[in-house]
VOZABA-688632 format. One line per field, with one value per residue (C-alpha): residue number from 1; y, z, x. Coordinates in nm, 2 decimals. Last residue first. Example, Ala and Ser with C-alpha at 12.3 -4.5 7.8 and 13.67 -1.06 7.14 Angstrom:
2
num 2,1
yy -0.11,-0.45
zz 0.71,0.78
xx 1.37,1.23
***
This chain:
526
num 526,525,524,523,522,521,520,519,518,517,516,515,514,513,512,511,510,509,508,507,506,505,504,503,502,501,500,499,498,497,496,495,494,493,492,491,490,489,488,487,486,485,484,483,482,481,480,479,478,477,476,475,474,473,472,471,470,469,468,467,466,465,464,463,462,461,460,459,458,457,456,455,454,453,452,451,450,449,448,447,446,445,444,443,442,441,440,439,438,437,436,435,434,433,432,431,430,429,428,427,426,425,424,423,422,421,420,419,418,417,416,415,414,413,412,411,410,409,408,407,406,405,404,403,402,401,400,399,398,397,396,395,394,393,392,391,390,389,388,387,386,385,384,383,382,381,380,379,378,377,376,375,374,373,372,371,370,369,368,367,366,365,364,363,362,361,360,359,358,357,356,355,354,353,352,351,350,349,348,347,346,345,344,343,342,341,340,339,338,337,336,335,334,333,332,331,330,329,328,327,326,325,324,323,322,321,320,319,318,317,316,315,314,313,312,311,310,309,308,307,306,305,304,303,302,301,300,299,298,297,296,295,294,293,292,291,290,289,288,287,286,285,284,283,282,281,280,279,278,277,276,275,274,273,272,271,270,269,268,267,266,265,264,263,262,261,260,259,258,257,256,255,254,253,252,251,250,249,248,247,246,245,244,243,242,241,240,239,238,237,236,235,234,233,232,231,230,229,228,227,226,225,224,223,222,221,220,219,218,217,216,215,214,213,212,211,210,209,208,207,206,205,204,203,202,201,200,199,198,197,196,195,194,193,192,191,190,189,188,187,186,185,184,183,182,181,180,179,178,177,176,175,174,173,172,171,170,169,168,167,166,165,164,163,162,161,160,159,158,157,156,155,154,153,152,151,150,149,148,147,146,145,144,143,142,141,140,139,138,137,136,135,134,133,132,131,130,129,128,127,126,125,124,123,122,121,120,119,118,117,116,115,114,113,112,111,110,109,108,107,106,105,104,103,102,101,100,99,98,97,96,95,94,93,92,91,90,89,88,87,86,85,84,83,82,81,80,79,78,77,76,75,74,73,72,71,70,69,68,67,66,65,64,63,62,61,60,59,58,57,56,55,54,53,52,51,50,49,48,47,46,45,44,43,42,41,40,39,38,37,36,35,34,33,32,31,30,29,28,27,26,25,24,23,22,21,20,19,18,17,16,15,14,13,12,11,10,9,8,7,6,5,4,3,2,1
yy -1.60,-1.64,-2.00,-1.81,-1.56,-1.85,-2.02,-1.74,-1.65,-1.99,-1.95,-1.60,-1.78,-1.70,-1.53,-1.78,-1.87,-1.81,-1.84,-1.60,-1.84,-1.79,-2.04,-1.83,-1.56,-1.83,-2.00,-1.64,-1.48,-1.52,-1.15,-1.08,-1.36,-1.25,-0.89,-0.99,-1.17,-0.84,-0.70,-0.97,-0.94,-0.58,-0.48,-0.79,-0.69,-0.36,-0.35,-0.58,-0.47,-0.11,-0.21,0.00,0.23,0.37,0.70,0.48,0.70,0.86,0.48,0.36,0.65,0.58,0.26,0.29,0.59,0.32,0.07,0.30,0.39,0.04,-0.09,0.21,0.07,-0.26,-0.07,0.06,-0.23,-0.47,-0.27,-0.15,-0.09,-0.20,-0.60,-0.91,-0.85,-1.11,-0.80,-0.65,-0.96,-0.94,-0.66,-0.67,-0.94,-0.71,-0.50,-0.77,-0.82,-0.49,-0.47,-0.76,-0.62,-0.27,-0.46,-0.52,-0.31,0.03,-0.07,-0.28,0.15,0.16,0.45,0.73,1.05,1.30,1.59,1.89,1.96,2.39,2.21,2.25,2.02,2.17,1.98,1.67,1.65,1.30,1.07,0.78,0.46,0.26,0.54,0.56,0.71,0.33,0.41,0.50,0.22,-0.04,0.02,0.10,-0.24,-0.44,-0.27,-0.36,-0.57,-0.91,-1.12,-0.84,-0.57,-0.81,-0.91,-0.59,-0.43,-0.75,-0.94,-0.79,-0.70,-1.11,-1.21,-0.99,-1.09,-1.44,-1.39,-1.12,-1.35,-1.65,-1.45,-1.34,-1.69,-1.78,-1.49,-1.61,-1.58,-1.29,-0.98,-0.79,-0.48,-0.22,-0.24,-0.28,0.00,0.26,0.18,0.22,0.60,0.71,0.59,0.79,1.07,1.06,1.06,1.36,1.53,1.43,1.55,1.35,1.62,1.51,1.17,1.32,1.51,1.33,1.06,1.36,1.43,1.04,0.99,1.29,1.13,0.77,0.97,1.06,0.75,0.61,0.87,0.82,0.46,0.11,-0.26,-0.50,-0.81,-0.73,-0.88,-0.79,-0.44,-0.31,-0.01,0.26,0.11,0.26,0.45,0.23,0.27,0.48,0.78,0.92,0.54,0.52,0.83,0.69,0.39,0.59,0.80,0.49,0.31,0.58,0.68,0.33,0.33,0.59,0.45,0.12,0.34,0.51,0.15,0.11,0.43,0.41,0.12,0.24,0.55,0.35,0.10,0.39,0.65,0.29,0.05,-0.25,-0.43,-0.21,-0.11,-0.47,-0.68,-0.44,-0.54,-0.86,-0.90,-0.74,-0.95,-1.26,-1.15,-1.06,-1.42,-1.57,-1.39,-1.40,-1.76,-1.89,-1.63,-1.73,-2.13,-2.02,-1.80,-1.47,-1.33,-1.08,-0.93,-0.81,-0.59,-0.58,-0.49,-0.77,-0.97,-0.71,-0.46,-0.54,-0.62,-0.32,-0.12,-0.33,-0.25,0.14,0.13,-0.15,0.13,0.44,0.33,0.19,0.52,0.78,0.57,0.55,0.97,1.09,0.93,1.01,1.34,1.38,1.25,1.46,1.76,1.66,1.76,2.10,2.16,2.16,1.85,1.63,1.90,1.87,1.53,1.45,1.69,1.60,1.20,1.33,1.51,1.18,0.97,1.20,1.26,0.89,0.79,1.05,0.93,0.58,0.69,0.50,0.76,0.87,1.20,1.13,0.78,0.45,0.15,-0.06,-0.34,-0.36,-0.17,0.13,0.21,0.26,0.60,0.66,0.79,1.13,1.06,1.22,1.16,0.89,0.68,0.44,0.65,0.84,0.88,1.19,1.09,1.08,1.05,1.46,1.57,1.92,1.96,2.02,1.65,1.68,1.59,1.33,1.48,1.80,1.87,1.62,1.65,2.05,2.24,2.54,2.50,2.50,2.84,2.90,3.02,3.02,2.90,2.69,2.34,2.48,2.60,2.58,2.79,2.77,2.92,3.11,2.92,2.98,2.88,2.53,2.44,2.62,2.35,2.08,2.27,2.31,1.94,1.86,2.04,1.89,1.56,1.61,1.75,1.48,1.23,1.42,1.42,1.07,1.04,1.17,0.97,0.62,0.75,0.93,0.58,0.37,0.53,0.19,-0.08,-0.31,-0.57,-0.94,-1.04,-1.33,-1.69,-1.92,-2.08,-2.45,-2.58,-2.87,-2.63,-2.42,-2.74,-2.85,-2.52,-2.52,-2.88,-3.06,-3.20,-3.10,-3.02,-2.63,-2.48,-2.31,-2.37,-2.67,-2.77,-3.02,-3.26,-3.11,-2.79,-2.49,-2.14,-1.96,-1.59,-1.50,-1.52,-1.23,-1.37,-1.43,-1.35,-1.25,-1.37,-1.23,-1.50,-1.57,-1.96,-1.89,-1.60,-1.33,-1.16,-1.03,-0.79,-0.62,-0.71,-0.38,-0.14,-0.30,-0.29,-0.22,-0.38,-0.64,-0.80,-0.77,-0.95,-1.24,-1.34,-1.30,-1.52,-1.78
zz 3.86,3.51,3.59,3.82,3.53,3.30,3.52,3.58,3.18,3.16,3.43,3.28,2.94,2.68,2.35,2.00,1.83,1.44,1.34,1.06,0.83,0.66,0.42,0.03,0.22,0.36,0.00,-0.18,0.08,-0.20,-0.21,-0.56,-0.59,-0.26,-0.45,-0.80,-0.58,-0.44,-0.81,-1.01,-0.75,-0.67,-1.07,-1.18,-0.95,-0.98,-1.33,-1.39,-1.02,-1.19,-1.33,-1.64,-1.70,-2.05,-2.24,-2.41,-2.34,-2.01,-1.87,-2.05,-1.86,-1.54,-1.51,-1.60,-1.32,-1.12,-1.16,-1.15,-0.79,-0.66,-0.82,-0.59,-0.34,-0.37,-0.32,-0.06,0.15,0.03,0.19,0.49,0.64,0.78,0.69,0.82,1.15,1.31,1.38,1.02,0.85,1.09,1.05,0.68,0.72,0.87,0.56,0.30,0.48,0.47,0.10,0.03,0.28,0.07,-0.27,-0.15,0.01,-0.21,-0.55,-0.32,-0.24,-0.55,-0.72,-0.88,-1.14,-1.02,-1.16,-0.92,-0.92,-1.07,-1.31,-1.60,-1.44,-1.33,-1.35,-1.23,-0.85,-0.71,-0.56,-0.34,-0.37,-0.11,0.10,0.01,-0.31,-0.46,-0.84,-0.90,-0.81,-0.85,-1.24,-1.28,-1.16,-1.32,-1.70,-1.82,-2.05,-1.83,-2.02,-2.27,-1.96,-1.75,-1.95,-1.90,-1.57,-1.39,-1.57,-1.53,-1.15,-1.08,-1.25,-1.10,-0.74,-0.75,-0.85,-0.59,-0.27,-0.44,-0.43,-0.07,0.09,-0.06,0.13,0.46,0.72,0.54,0.79,0.81,1.09,0.95,0.57,0.66,0.92,0.69,0.41,0.58,0.72,0.37,0.27,0.54,0.46,0.12,0.15,0.37,0.11,-0.18,0.06,0.01,0.17,0.39,0.47,0.44,0.69,0.95,0.92,0.95,1.32,1.39,1.31,1.55,1.80,1.68,1.77,2.08,2.22,2.07,2.24,2.59,2.56,2.44,2.47,2.20,2.24,2.08,2.26,2.59,2.56,2.78,2.99,3.02,2.84,2.96,2.69,2.49,2.48,2.27,2.34,2.04,1.84,2.11,1.97,1.61,1.75,1.94,1.61,1.37,1.55,1.62,1.25,1.19,1.43,1.20,0.90,1.00,0.99,0.69,0.50,0.67,0.61,0.21,0.22,0.36,0.12,-0.17,-0.08,0.01,-0.31,-0.50,-0.67,-0.64,-0.98,-1.10,-0.74,-0.63,-0.84,-0.86,-0.51,-0.55,-0.83,-0.65,-0.32,-0.52,-0.72,-0.35,-0.25,-0.52,-0.56,-0.24,-0.17,-0.29,-0.04,0.27,0.20,0.21,0.53,0.62,0.98,1.13,1.42,1.79,1.91,2.11,2.46,2.61,2.31,2.34,2.02,1.67,1.47,1.60,1.44,1.16,1.08,1.12,0.84,0.63,0.70,0.63,0.35,0.15,0.30,0.14,-0.23,-0.26,-0.18,-0.34,-0.64,-0.67,-0.62,-0.83,-1.09,-1.03,-1.04,-1.39,-1.64,-1.46,-1.41,-1.77,-1.90,-2.00,-2.07,-2.44,-2.50,-2.27,-2.38,-2.76,-2.62,-2.42,-2.72,-2.94,-2.63,-2.65,-3.00,-3.06,-2.75,-2.84,-3.17,-3.05,-2.77,-2.47,-2.21,-2.35,-2.43,-2.83,-2.88,-2.73,-3.01,-2.77,-2.62,-2.36,-2.41,-2.30,-1.92,-1.76,-1.98,-1.81,-2.01,-2.19,-2.43,-2.76,-2.98,-3.27,-3.20,-3.23,-2.91,-2.98,-2.68,-2.52,-2.26,-1.91,-1.67,-1.58,-1.73,-1.52,-1.53,-1.27,-1.27,-1.58,-1.96,-2.16,-2.45,-2.49,-2.88,-2.97,-2.62,-2.70,-2.33,-2.41,-2.10,-1.87,-2.04,-2.15,-1.95,-2.20,-2.01,-2.29,-2.05,-2.12,-1.80,-1.73,-1.61,-1.39,-1.10,-1.20,-1.16,-0.85,-0.85,-0.74,-0.91,-0.59,-0.38,-0.57,-0.47,-0.12,-0.07,-0.23,0.01,0.30,0.22,0.13,0.50,0.69,0.46,0.55,0.91,0.93,0.75,0.97,1.32,1.14,1.03,1.39,1.57,1.31,1.41,1.49,1.43,1.67,1.74,1.66,1.83,2.07,1.99,2.34,2.43,2.51,2.15,2.36,2.54,2.23,2.06,2.33,2.37,1.99,2.02,1.73,1.58,1.20,1.19,1.27,0.99,1.10,0.83,0.98,1.12,0.90,1.03,1.21,1.29,1.14,1.32,1.12,1.21,1.60,1.53,1.72,2.06,2.25,1.91,1.88,1.61,1.45,1.32,0.92,0.98,0.59,0.43,0.48,0.72,0.50,0.43,0.70,0.87,0.68,0.99,1.27,1.56,1.60,1.24,1.28,1.57,1.41,1.06,1.31,1.41,1.06,0.92,1.16
xx 1.96,1.90,1.76,1.46,1.39,1.36,1.10,0.91,0.91,0.74,0.50,0.36,0.35,0.64,0.49,0.49,0.77,0.73,1.08,1.23,1.42,1.70,1.74,1.75,1.98,2.23,2.23,2.25,2.52,2.85,2.86,2.81,2.56,2.35,2.36,2.27,1.96,1.84,1.87,1.69,1.42,1.38,1.38,1.18,0.87,0.84,0.80,0.48,0.44,0.32,0.06,0.02,-0.31,-0.29,-0.10,0.09,0.40,0.30,0.22,0.57,0.77,0.52,0.63,0.99,1.04,0.85,1.12,1.38,1.30,1.25,1.58,1.77,1.58,1.68,2.07,1.99,1.79,2.04,2.37,2.24,2.59,2.92,2.87,2.99,3.03,2.79,2.49,2.56,2.44,2.17,2.10,2.14,1.86,1.65,1.70,1.60,1.28,1.18,1.25,0.99,0.75,0.79,0.70,0.40,0.30,0.44,0.20,-0.05,-0.12,-0.26,-0.08,-0.27,-0.29,-0.52,-0.73,-0.81,-1.19,-1.25,-1.56,-1.29,-1.04,-0.75,-0.41,-0.21,-0.26,-0.13,-0.32,-0.24,-0.46,-0.67,-0.77,-1.11,-1.37,-1.43,-1.50,-1.20,-1.01,-1.23,-1.32,-0.93,-0.87,-1.17,-1.06,-1.37,-1.58,-1.52,-1.29,-1.14,-1.16,-0.94,-0.65,-0.44,-0.47,-0.66,-0.43,-0.10,-0.18,-0.24,0.12,0.35,0.12,0.24,0.60,0.62,0.46,0.68,1.00,0.88,0.84,1.13,1.34,1.17,0.94,0.80,0.70,0.40,0.43,0.67,0.58,0.24,0.22,0.36,0.13,-0.15,-0.02,0.08,-0.26,-0.44,-0.24,-0.26,-0.63,-0.63,-0.45,-0.74,-1.00,-1.29,-1.50,-1.73,-1.64,-1.22,-1.33,-1.48,-1.17,-0.94,-1.11,-1.10,-0.77,-0.62,-0.85,-0.69,-0.30,-0.43,-0.54,-0.18,-0.01,-0.17,-0.12,-0.37,-0.31,-0.51,-0.60,-0.87,-1.15,-0.92,-0.91,-0.58,-0.56,-0.34,-0.02,0.32,0.47,0.75,1.12,1.35,1.21,1.24,1.18,0.83,0.69,0.74,0.53,0.24,0.22,0.23,-0.05,-0.29,-0.28,-0.34,-0.64,-0.80,-0.71,-0.91,-1.24,-1.14,-1.15,-1.51,-1.65,-1.56,-1.67,-2.03,-2.02,-1.96,-2.28,-2.51,-2.41,-2.60,-2.33,-2.52,-2.44,-2.11,-1.99,-2.07,-1.95,-1.60,-1.57,-1.58,-1.37,-1.12,-1.18,-1.18,-0.87,-0.66,-0.76,-0.63,-0.29,-0.21,-0.30,0.07,0.21,-0.02,0.16,0.45,0.46,0.40,0.43,0.18,0.42,0.33,0.51,0.89,0.86,0.97,1.16,1.40,1.34,1.54,1.29,1.10,1.40,1.43,1.07,1.15,1.42,1.13,0.86,1.14,1.24,0.88,0.71,1.01,1.00,0.63,0.62,0.91,0.80,0.45,0.52,0.78,0.59,0.32,0.52,0.74,0.44,0.36,0.72,0.83,1.01,0.71,0.50,0.46,0.51,0.26,0.01,0.03,0.00,-0.32,-0.49,-0.43,-0.57,-0.82,-0.93,-0.96,-1.11,-1.39,-1.44,-1.50,-1.76,-1.63,-1.68,-2.05,-2.14,-2.14,-2.32,-2.13,-2.24,-2.16,-2.01,-2.18,-2.51,-2.53,-2.75,-2.40,-2.40,-2.73,-3.00,-3.14,-3.38,-3.45,-3.73,-3.75,-3.98,-3.68,-3.55,-3.17,-3.03,-2.85,-2.57,-2.55,-2.28,-2.29,-2.64,-2.67,-2.31,-2.07,-1.96,-1.84,-2.04,-1.84,-1.59,-1.50,-1.51,-1.80,-1.97,-2.00,-2.09,-2.28,-2.53,-2.22,-2.10,-1.77,-1.47,-1.11,-0.82,-0.70,-0.77,-1.16,-1.34,-1.65,-1.86,-2.25,-2.10,-1.74,-1.41,-1.20,-0.87,-0.69,-0.32,-0.19,-0.35,-0.09,0.20,0.05,-0.02,0.36,0.50,0.32,0.40,0.73,0.82,0.60,0.79,1.11,1.04,0.94,1.27,1.49,1.35,1.42,1.77,1.86,1.75,1.87,2.30,2.40,2.23,2.04,2.22,2.06,1.71,1.80,1.70,1.71,2.02,2.15,2.09,1.85,1.69,1.62,1.51,1.29,1.08,1.02,0.94,0.90,0.58,0.72,1.07,1.17,1.39,1.68,1.86,2.06,1.74,1.69,1.94,2.27,2.32,2.49,2.36,2.09,2.15,1.98,1.56,1.36,1.17,0.87,0.71,0.32,0.11,-0.18,-0.36,-0.36,-0.46,-0.63,-0.60,-0.91,-0.72,-0.42,-0.67,-0.74,-0.43,-0.29,-0.47,-0.33,-0.47,-0.90,-0.96,-0.77,-1.00,-1.30,-1.07,-0.92,-1.28,-1.45,-1.14,-1.20
***
């Protein structure tokens, strides 16, 4: 079942790739949106369905079918404006990043102070492991038992050491590089060179979450006949998130460690990039639908993937295919970020939580997942599994923020995993839908929950970056994001006296009515 869902996912919505691994995660098309919970007797008081009950019979007994909440005023303009801001941010920081690049003569290496040396004069004691442009990249000099010196791969060094000069875990080099990095961070803390990658991170991550949440509300408030299929996460799925995420992460780590040939790495990259190609088409299609206030007419349907294709989506996929080719050839960081942003937007828009409870379970579970794989995995497996996979997989699974130019003339980057955007983004998008429901009831005049949790999300990113720079060590972003976002949303709910209502609110999983059902309903309406 998982394989079938996985295949279907790759041609439909990019984020279904990971979620298809969860049991029972078949894509669901809702025939109608849930209305705010109505007071009723029994187990339906909170909008939950009794096991074995017939949703159709329930709707008929209520005398009305679920309808989407009214679309908030000004939502279309907000979604279009946020798209423009995101495009502008990607372009601006791409331009600023490329300004750091300058040519370095072949056979030369540029030290941090700007002086050029011959690659043959590279000193691993002073400068650390050999760079990519050096003949002995990823190697170190080893003294054999017979007294001869030979070159061997860094991966062939004994686990736990000793690590000789030229190895990235050589203790003298680790101490020296950490001290240099801390000094550099302190000196550039309030200079543009130090601030640029952090502003870049904050801008892209914040705009992705805010735009994805607002656009998710647009889709949520669509009429049933034009609403797109949404992936609905239940409590059971949330419990499985850390387990399946750990299996996938550790599996990639083992593949890269023991089968990490160039072919294997290229195959992993090609698979991710292939799905990103479809994500570009989906995002372009959904943006045009907002601009036109109605979706494009489908040109044809792909039955196996249950996917309608229209002209805009095909155009977007063609653009995505050209970008995919460019990425596979060059591993360009700008294309990586375009694909990464596209990935995040599709996930936040098209994956919906069934309840606040589900979101809380998901966040808490992934909180411990993130902490273990960043802080605890090295003591268990000998390597930081999260960092190893992030650096080893040359695919759009992270956003990259240029911070300086390396000695070989290649940009060095800070990174933020896409999960640190998509996971809290899905939760915040649920709160935005709750805002839409309360505005439809006339009990709210703005996106109160969305706006306040966005402030909390920004503060959590600032905290993550500050601690990372202070300790010069990778940080599990969800360690800071989860408490900020969860506590803020709870505070807003309690201050507005809506906690119980929010906690019990359920987005139902109504299936799309069949043709016969639609015909019957039309007759009733007549």
